[in-house]
C-alpha positions in Angstrom: 0.0 0.0 0.0 1.3 3.4 -1.0 1.3 6.1 1.7 0.2 9.5 0.5 0.7 11.4 3.7 1.9 10.9 7.3 1.6 13.7 9.9 1.1 14.3 13.6 -2.3 15.8 14.4 -1.9 17.9 17.6 -5.7 18.1 18.0 -6.1 14.4 18.4 -2.5 13.5 19.6 -2.4 10.9 16.8 0.0 10.1 13.9 -2.3 9.8 10.9 -1.4 7.9 7.7 -3.4 8.2 4.5 -3.0 5.6 1.8 -3.6 5.7 -2.0 -6.7 3.4 -1.6 -8.2 6.2 0.5 -7.9 4.2 3.8 -6.4 5.8 6.9 -4.7 4.7 10.0 -4.6 6.8 13.2 -2.0 5.9 15.8 -2.9 7.1 19.3 0.5 8.3 20.6 -0.6 8.6 24.2 -1.9 5.0 24.3 1.4 3.8 22.7 3.5 5.7 25.2 1.4 4.3 28.1 2.0 0.8 26.8 5.6 1.0 25.7 7.5 3.7 27.6 8.2 3.1 31.2 10.0 6.4 32.1 10.5 10.0 31.0 13.6 9.2 28.9 11.8 6.6 26.8 8.8 9.0 26.4 11.2 11.7 25.2 12.6 9.4 22.5 9.2 8.6 21.2 8.2 12.3 21.3 11.2 13.2 19.3 10.1 10.8 16.5 6.5 11.9 16.7 7.4 15.6 16.1 10.4 15.2 13.9 9.8 12.1 11.8 6.2 10.8 12.1 6.7 8.4 9.2 9.6 6.7 11.1 7.4 6.6 14.2 4.5 5.0 12.3 6.9 2.4 10.8 8.4 1.6 14.2 4.9 1.1 15.8 3.4 -0.8 12.9 6.3 -2.9 11.7 9.1 -2.7 14.3 9.7 -3.5 17.9 9.4 -0.3 19.9 10.7 -1.9 23.2 13.9 -3.0 21.5 14.3 0.4 19.8 14.0 2.2 23.1 16.5 -0.1 24.8 19.0 0.8 22.1 18.5 4.6 21.7 17.6 5.8 25.2 20.2 7.5 27.3 19.5 7.6 31.0 20.8 10.8 32.5 19.9 11.1 36.2 18.9 14.6 37.4 21.3 16.1 39.9 
């Protein structure tokens, strides 16, 4: 399926994908964060993707392993 557009909708807090066959997928980012991210550092990593690369975020959630991704990319910096 060919993706025509992918964008974060701030009104619904969803990443929305529109396909060539006129179907759509809406990913509830809050629900994903509640299920996948266990701390503020992991949430921050997901937020970065949501705002800066929603297509990569959608690919990660629909086709990837978000838990493994977060283990690899998250830097834990304790607050002093």
